C-alpha positions, 0 to 999 in steps of 0.5 A: 663519590659517584663518578659519571659516565663519559658518554661515548667512552667506555673506559672513561668516567668524570669526577663530579667534583674536579670535573677531571676525567678518569680512564678506568681502562688499565689495558689503554692506558699501558698502550698509551705509555707505550706509545708515549715512550716510543714518540718520545724516543722517536723525537729524540732520535730526530732531535740527535739527527738534526744535531749531526746534521748541523755539526757535518754542515759546520765541519763542511763550512770549515773545511770550505774556509779551509780550501779557499784560504789555501787556492788563495794562498797558491793562487799568491804563490803562483803569481809571485813565480810568474812575476820571475818568468 
């Protein structure tokens, strides 16, 4: 089977049967794999940071809710005490 060179790309050839593009440059392929791995790790890192931020937001909402209920409870107690004086 004879492969066809891809114009303008020295390391690429085309399989005439399947029309697939094949990379014959091993160094470029290894660079691509390393870059893909780096991007995947960066994406996972961003997703973890987003998850952590969302968790912190939920924690803050819970803290705010608790503080509001404590404030309301103290207002109620204060109003009860003021009635007696």
